[in-house]
MDAnalysis code that builds the backbone (N, CA, C; Angstrom):
import MDAnalysis as mda
import numpy as np

u = mda.Universe.empty(399, n_residues=133, atom_resindex=np.repeat(np.arange(133), 3), trajectory=True)
u.add_TopologyAttr("name", ["N", "CA", "C"] * 133)
u.add_TopologyAttr("resid", np.arange(1, 134))
u.add_TopologyAttr("resname", ["MET", "VAL", "ASN", "THR", "LYS", "THR", "ILE", "GLU", "GLN", "THR", "VAL", "THR", "ILE", "LYS", "ALA", "SER", "PRO", "HIS", "ASP", "ILE", "TYR", "GLU", "ALA", "LEU", "MET", "ASP", "SER", "GLU", "LYS", "HIS", "SER", "ARG", "PHE", "THR", "GLY", "ALA", "PRO", "ALA", "ASN", "ILE", "SER", "ARG", "GLU", "ILE", "GLY", "GLY", "SER", "PHE", "THR", "ALA", "TYR", "ASP", "GLY", "ALA", "LEU", "SER", "GLY", "THR", "THR", "LEU", "GLU", "LEU", "VAL", "PRO", "ASP", "ALA", "LYS", "ILE", "VAL", "GLN", "SER", "TRP", "ARG", "GLY", "SER", "ASP", "GLU", "GLY", "TRP", "THR", "PRO", "GLY", "HIS", "TYR", "SER", "GLU", "VAL", "THR", "PHE", "THR", "PHE", "GLU", "GLU", "SER", "HIS", "GLY", "GLU", "THR", "LYS", "LEU", "ASN", "PHE", "VAL", "GLN", "THR", "GLY", "VAL", "PRO", "GLU", "ALA", "SER", "TYR", "GLU", "ASP", "ILE", "SER", "GLN", "GLY", "TRP", "GLN", "THR", "TYR", "TYR", "TRP", "PRO", "LYS", "LEU", "LYS", "ALA", "PHE", "LEU", "GLU", "PHE"])
u.atoms.positions = np.array([
    [-27.837, 4.979, 2.181],
    [-26.526, 4.342, 2.043],
    [-25.674, 4.954, 0.375],
    [-24.562, 5.103, 0.620],
    [-23.799, 5.569, -0.325],
    [-23.169, 4.762, -0.957],
    [-23.275, 4.518, -2.444],
    [-22.570, 4.142, -3.550],
    [-21.007, 4.534, -3.412],
    [-20.113, 3.769, -3.087],
    [-18.844, 4.083, -3.189],
    [-17.901, 3.408, -4.129],
    [-16.597, 4.042, -4.392],
    [-15.548, 3.425, -5.279],
    [-14.532, 3.709, -4.299],
    [-13.187, 3.055, -4.841],
    [-11.954, 3.063, -4.397],
    [-10.850, 3.608, -5.257],
    [-10.032, 4.510, -4.848],
    [-9.320, 5.322, -5.706],
    [-7.706, 4.582, -5.076],
    [-6.820, 4.155, -6.121],
    [-5.328, 3.595, -5.871],
    [-4.588, 4.207, -6.773],
    [-3.627, 4.884, -6.061],
    [-2.601, 5.670, -7.101],
    [-1.335, 5.801, -6.281],
    [-0.274, 5.511, -7.350],
    [1.228, 5.410, -6.878],
    [1.812, 6.630, -7.507],
    [2.598, 7.224, -7.013],
    [3.347, 8.471, -7.400],
    [4.967, 8.165, -6.849],
    [6.048, 8.404, -7.671],
    [7.387, 8.312, -7.081],
    [8.063, 9.779, -7.067],
    [8.597, 10.004, -6.010],
    [9.224, 11.470, -5.649],
    [10.634, 11.353, -5.192],
    [11.113, 12.211, -5.730],
    [12.767, 12.150, -5.438],
    [12.906, 12.958, -4.121],
    [12.547, 12.261, -3.031],
    [12.641, 12.735, -1.448],
    [12.624, 11.713, -0.458],
    [12.997, 11.870, 0.660],
    [12.824, 10.813, 1.543],
    [11.554, 10.555, 2.180],
    [11.170, 9.617, 2.582],
    [9.904, 9.091, 3.258],
    [9.578, 10.296, 4.470],
    [10.737, 10.651, 5.168],
    [10.538, 11.669, 6.434],
    [10.051, 12.894, 5.707],
    [10.563, 13.418, 4.466],
    [10.148, 14.832, 4.262],
    [8.792, 14.620, 3.401],
    [8.563, 13.738, 2.886],
    [7.123, 13.478, 2.356],
    [5.951, 13.499, 3.464],
    [6.231, 12.748, 4.359],
    [5.458, 12.728, 5.820],
    [5.263, 13.908, 6.326],
    [6.417, 14.760, 6.456],
    [6.525, 16.263, 6.796],
    [5.588, 16.967, 6.165],
    [5.765, 17.016, 4.882],
    [4.974, 17.816, 4.027],
    [3.636, 17.752, 3.909],
    [3.058, 16.431, 4.066],
    [1.602, 15.931, 4.309],
    [1.206, 16.153, 6.022],
    [2.062, 16.430, 6.807],
    [1.540, 16.397, 8.377],
    [1.900, 17.770, 8.779],
    [2.575, 18.333, 8.424],
    [2.784, 19.847, 8.900],
    [1.897, 20.843, 8.063],
    [1.329, 21.670, 9.091],
    [0.451, 22.617, 8.487],
    [1.164, 23.782, 7.673],
    [2.164, 24.103, 8.213],
    [3.003, 25.243, 7.370],
    [3.568, 24.675, 6.074],
    [4.114, 23.469, 6.196],
    [4.475, 22.936, 4.638],
    [3.565, 22.369, 3.762],
    [2.369, 21.858, 4.557],
    [1.027, 21.555, 3.563],
    [0.642, 22.536, 2.822],
    [0.381, 23.797, 3.567],
    [0.002, 25.031, 3.018],
    [0.903, 25.715, 2.067],
    [2.429, 25.547, 2.350],
    [3.409, 26.235, 1.315],
    [3.150, 25.145, -0.059],
    [2.986, 23.867, 0.007],
    [3.250, 23.103, -1.133],
    [1.932, 23.217, -1.813],
    [0.738, 23.270, -1.213],
    [-0.736, 23.261, -1.893],
    [-0.977, 24.716, -2.366],
    [-0.449, 25.557, -1.479],
    [-0.682, 27.111, -1.703],
    [-2.282, 27.579, -1.312],
    [-2.412, 26.545, -0.308],
    [-3.867, 26.993, 0.432],
    [-3.806, 26.731, 1.926],
    [-4.633, 27.460, 2.799],
    [-4.537, 27.275, 4.241],
    [-4.775, 25.734, 4.467],
    [-3.825, 25.204, 5.363],
    [-4.138, 23.854, 6.006],
    [-3.762, 24.123, 7.593],
    [-4.706, 23.368, 8.241],
    [-4.327, 22.918, 9.772],
    [-4.415, 21.848, 10.421],
    [-3.543, 21.327, 10.448],
    [-3.420, 19.468, 10.617],
    [-2.892, 19.472, 12.003],
    [-3.843, 18.459, 12.958],
    [-3.239, 18.102, 14.034],
    [-2.303, 16.860, 13.870],
    [-1.201, 16.777, 14.555],
    [-0.321, 15.938, 14.463],
    [-0.426, 14.705, 15.508],
    [-1.786, 14.572, 16.238],
    [-2.165, 13.536, 16.849],
    [-3.083, 12.642, 16.291],
    [-3.105, 11.557, 16.570],
    [-4.081, 10.361, 16.656],
    [-5.359, 10.887, 17.116],
    [-6.413, 10.914, 16.258],
    [-7.910, 11.544, 16.888],
    [-7.899, 13.013, 16.636],
    [-6.634, 13.732, 16.145],
    [-6.991, 15.124, 15.617],
    [-7.461, 15.361, 14.351],
    [-8.162, 16.662, 14.180],
    [-8.677, 16.809, 13.075],
    [-7.926, 17.382, 12.235],
    [-8.109, 17.728, 10.827],
    [-7.480, 18.410, 9.928],
    [-8.148, 19.327, 8.849],
    [-7.730, 20.264, 8.470],
    [-8.569, 20.747, 7.068],
    [-7.175, 21.109, 6.067],
    [-7.658, 21.172, 4.793],
    [-6.700, 21.563, 3.886],
    [-7.612, 22.215, 2.787],
    [-6.939, 23.034, 1.663],
    [-7.421, 23.652, 0.998],
    [-8.379, 24.674, 1.400],
    [-8.091, 25.440, 2.324],
    [-8.911, 26.302, 3.307],
    [-10.122, 25.761, 3.710],
    [-10.019, 24.526, 3.985],
    [-11.486, 23.821, 4.616],
    [-12.305, 23.080, 3.737],
    [-11.885, 23.171, 2.502],
    [-12.375, 22.308, 1.467],
    [-12.536, 20.809, 1.614],
    [-11.269, 20.601, 2.327],
    [-11.271, 19.030, 2.679],
    [-11.011, 19.076, 4.358],
    [-11.584, 17.701, 4.884],
    [-11.512, 17.858, 6.157],
    [-11.678, 16.349, 6.492],
    [-11.157, 16.122, 7.984],
    [-11.157, 14.675, 8.487],
    [-10.539, 14.665, 9.969],
    [-10.227, 13.491, 10.318],
    [-9.596, 13.091, 11.430],
    [-8.441, 12.201, 11.221],
    [-7.365, 12.439, 11.865],
    [-6.397, 11.121, 11.745],
    [-6.478, 10.292, 12.394],
    [-6.411, 9.098, 11.745],
    [-6.684, 7.854, 12.604],
    [-5.496, 6.806, 12.863],
    [-4.378, 6.908, 12.060],
    [-3.301, 6.307, 12.468],
    [-1.738, 7.028, 11.915],
    [-0.934, 6.868, 12.642],
    [0.374, 7.591, 12.279],
    [1.447, 6.822, 12.823],
    [2.406, 6.345, 11.362],
    [3.558, 5.678, 11.616],
    [4.696, 6.701, 11.159],
    [5.158, 7.429, 12.121],
    [6.185, 8.585, 11.371],
    [6.892, 7.932, 10.168],
    [7.134, 8.923, 9.388],
    [7.851, 8.667, 8.143],
    [7.416, 7.177, 7.312],
    [6.202, 6.344, 7.660],
    [5.875, 5.296, 6.882],
    [4.441, 5.222, 6.638],
    [3.599, 5.840, 7.325],
    [2.030, 5.689, 6.927],
    [1.214, 6.729, 7.695],
    [0.271, 7.188, 7.009],
    [-0.976, 7.990, 7.663],
    [-2.035, 7.591, 7.279],
    [-3.057, 7.515, 7.912],
    [-4.375, 7.049, 7.815],
    [-5.416, 8.135, 8.241],
    [-6.290, 8.647, 7.436],
    [-7.234, 9.580, 7.752],
    [-8.702, 9.155, 7.276],
    [-9.489, 9.560, 8.359],
    [-11.078, 9.823, 7.698],
    [-10.914, 11.288, 6.837],
    [-11.521, 11.046, 5.727],
    [-11.498, 12.403, 4.723],
    [-12.755, 12.899, 4.155],
    [-13.145, 13.872, 4.011],
    [-14.442, 14.277, 3.124],
    [-13.999, 15.373, 2.628],
    [-14.743, 15.558, 1.434],
    [-14.650, 16.942, 0.586],
    [-15.849, 17.630, 1.050],
    [-15.774, 18.950, 1.052],
    [-16.911, 19.832, 1.139],
    [-17.959, 20.236, -0.132],
    [-17.895, 19.470, -1.273],
    [-18.774, 19.620, -2.399],
    [-20.029, 18.797, -1.960],
    [-20.887, 19.218, -2.993],
    [-22.126, 18.626, -2.935],
    [-22.525, 17.144, -3.131],
    [-21.424, 16.639, -3.663],
    [-21.536, 15.096, -3.895],
    [-21.307, 14.354, -2.631],
    [-21.118, 14.865, -1.702],
    [-20.834, 14.374, -0.194],
    [-22.100, 14.143, 0.480],
    [-22.553, 13.142, 0.779],
    [-23.606, 12.794, 1.804],
    [-23.267, 13.444, 3.151],
    [-23.971, 14.180, 3.769],
    [-23.577, 14.680, 5.139],
    [-23.306, 13.702, 6.058],
    [-22.181, 13.831, 6.491],
    [-21.689, 12.799, 7.678],
    [-20.990, 11.635, 6.992],
    [-20.448, 11.475, 5.730],
    [-19.906, 10.324, 5.175],
    [-18.644, 11.054, 5.009],
    [-17.588, 10.027, 5.415],
    [-16.402, 10.138, 5.204],
    [-15.782, 9.020, 4.510],
    [-14.567, 9.168, 3.602],
    [-14.033, 7.957, 3.028],
    [-12.615, 7.853, 4.011],
    [-11.772, 6.973, 3.467],
    [-10.724, 6.922, 4.513],
    [-9.293, 6.829, 3.485],
    [-8.587, 7.437, 3.876],
    [-7.086, 7.628, 2.917],
    [-6.245, 6.834, 3.836],
    [-5.267, 6.331, 2.683],
    [-4.006, 5.766, 3.666],
    [-2.946, 6.148, 2.654],
    [-1.584, 6.675, 3.039],
    [-0.604, 6.878, 2.534],
    [0.382, 6.054, 3.071],
    [1.146, 5.229, 2.068],
    [2.080, 4.608, 3.029],
    [3.310, 4.994, 1.695],
    [4.622, 4.897, 2.450],
    [5.934, 5.429, 2.028],
    [6.862, 4.204, 1.920],
    [7.703, 3.790, 0.636],
    [8.388, 2.938, 0.368],
    [9.625, 3.504, -0.140],
    [10.818, 3.591, 0.612],
    [12.209, 4.313, -0.311],
    [12.734, 3.357, -0.729],
    [13.653, 3.608, -1.849],
    [14.353, 2.893, -2.710],
    [15.251, 3.782, -3.660],
    [16.277, 3.596, -3.510],
    [17.214, 4.241, -4.395],
    [17.028, 5.716, -4.387],
    [17.055, 6.220, -2.984],
    [17.064, 7.863, -2.953],
    [15.516, 8.412, -3.423],
    [14.849, 7.366, -3.793],
    [13.693, 8.162, -3.934],
    [12.301, 7.363, -3.292],
    [11.050, 7.816, -3.030],
    [10.271, 7.115, -2.302],
    [8.781, 7.090, -3.107],
    [8.644, 5.554, -3.082],
    [7.151, 5.548, -3.659],
    [5.745, 5.568, -2.766],
    [5.186, 6.515, -3.024],
    [4.208, 7.070, -2.277],
    [2.657, 6.222, -2.669],
    [2.436, 4.979, -2.072],
    [1.069, 4.478, -2.549],
    [-0.004, 4.957, -1.474],
    [-1.058, 5.395, -2.569],
    [-2.153, 6.131, -1.941],
    [-3.440, 5.173, -2.221],
    [-4.443, 4.805, -1.280],
    [-5.708, 4.392, -1.399],
    [-6.496, 5.055, -0.793],
    [-7.620, 5.557, -1.370],
    [-8.938, 5.948, -0.671],
    [-10.139, 5.175, -0.989],
    [-10.670, 4.765, 0.110],
    [-11.891, 3.755, 0.001],
    [-12.946, 4.675, 0.521],
    [-14.490, 4.232, 0.016],
    [-15.508, 4.866, 0.467],
    [-15.587, 6.265, -0.183],
    [-15.181, 6.413, -1.458],
    [-15.611, 7.839, -2.175],
    [-16.776, 7.528, -2.640],
    [-17.633, 8.646, -2.500],
    [-18.813, 8.309, -3.324],
    [-18.911, 8.240, -4.859],
    [-19.621, 7.430, -5.498],
    [-19.448, 7.348, -6.852],
    [-19.484, 8.649, -7.706],
    [-20.589, 9.698, -7.098],
    [-20.995, 10.768, -7.640],
    [-19.461, 11.685, -7.815],
    [-18.514, 11.536, -6.734],
    [-17.452, 12.395, -6.721],
    [-16.314, 11.707, -7.268],
    [-16.095, 10.430, -7.447],
    [-15.184, 9.510, -7.732],
    [-14.172, 10.209, -8.831],
    [-14.862, 10.757, -9.988],
    [-13.859, 11.181, -11.302],
    [-13.081, 12.474, -10.538],
    [-13.768, 13.418, -10.249],
    [-13.361, 14.829, -9.732],
    [-12.164, 14.588, -8.692],
    [-12.437, 13.506, -7.651],
    [-11.909, 13.335, -6.417],
    [-10.223, 12.577, -7.020],
    [-10.469, 11.677, -7.863],
    [-9.352, 10.865, -8.476],
    [-8.552, 11.925, -9.216],
    [-9.101, 12.752, -9.906],
    [-8.348, 13.529, -10.859],
    [-7.726, 14.738, -10.001],
    [-8.574, 15.057, -8.974],
    [-7.924, 16.168, -7.926],
    [-6.795, 15.724, -7.306],
    [-6.328, 14.434, -6.925],
    [-4.979, 14.058, -6.370],
    [-4.119, 14.178, -7.462],
    [-4.364, 13.951, -8.620],
    [-3.205, 14.075, -9.513],
    [-3.070, 15.260, -10.253],
    [-3.895, 16.410, -9.945],
    [-3.728, 17.701, -10.392],
    [-3.206, 18.766, -9.265],
    [-3.834, 18.374, -8.068],
    [-3.609, 19.236, -7.000],
    [-2.862, 18.754, -5.793],
    [-2.328, 17.347, -5.806],
    [-1.478, 17.060, -4.910],
    [-0.075, 16.686, -5.349],
    [-0.243, 15.428, -6.182],
    [1.043, 14.996, -6.578],
    [2.010, 15.821, -7.338],
    [1.658, 16.585, -8.286],
    [2.639, 17.629, -9.069],
    [2.969, 18.674, -7.944],
    [2.146, 19.061, -7.238],
    [2.503, 20.117, -6.058],
    [3.740, 19.590, -5.160],
    [3.285, 18.435, -4.593],
    [4.293, 17.817, -3.685],
    [5.442, 17.565, -4.248],
    [5.382, 16.976, -5.592],
    [6.896, 16.637, -6.286],
    [7.792, 18.078, -6.361],
    [6.933, 19.144, -6.802],
    [7.427, 20.451, -7.186],
    [8.201, 20.926, -5.683],
    [7.306, 20.781, -4.637],
    [7.981, 21.272, -3.447],
    [9.042, 20.546, -3.009],
    [9.216, 19.371, -2.705],
    [10.220, 18.531, -2.463],
    [11.603, 17.960, -3.565],
    [11.275, 18.185, -4.716],
    [12.298, 17.852, -5.418],
    [13.031, 19.105, -6.074],
    [13.857, 19.520, -5.137],
    [14.541, 20.633, -5.623],
    [16.101, 20.429, -6.058],
])
């Protein structure tokens, strides 16, 4: 049994829900904004890798331009073999901006601080820089 925690973060990006969805789900765009190779299936049940394989999982639900749900794991030693967390991205457009609501459940306690900080260091600022031109 893995003791887990939940990460909840919200970031506002001056871009449309469509542009954010595409940046997260398109392998080429994802690779460009993170600066690391990504391979993302756009199919429910399809697998993905990001940050050159350091992150991996399966897409569980897709609502174009509105919601992405994925099983997700890191490759670091804090992850119990076979254990996946679940990430949910939802998008709310308002006045030319989009509020990206992010929830990650099932994060191993041992990895919680690193992963929580990782989203704020390696994803949100890079996504904003890529889309807010």
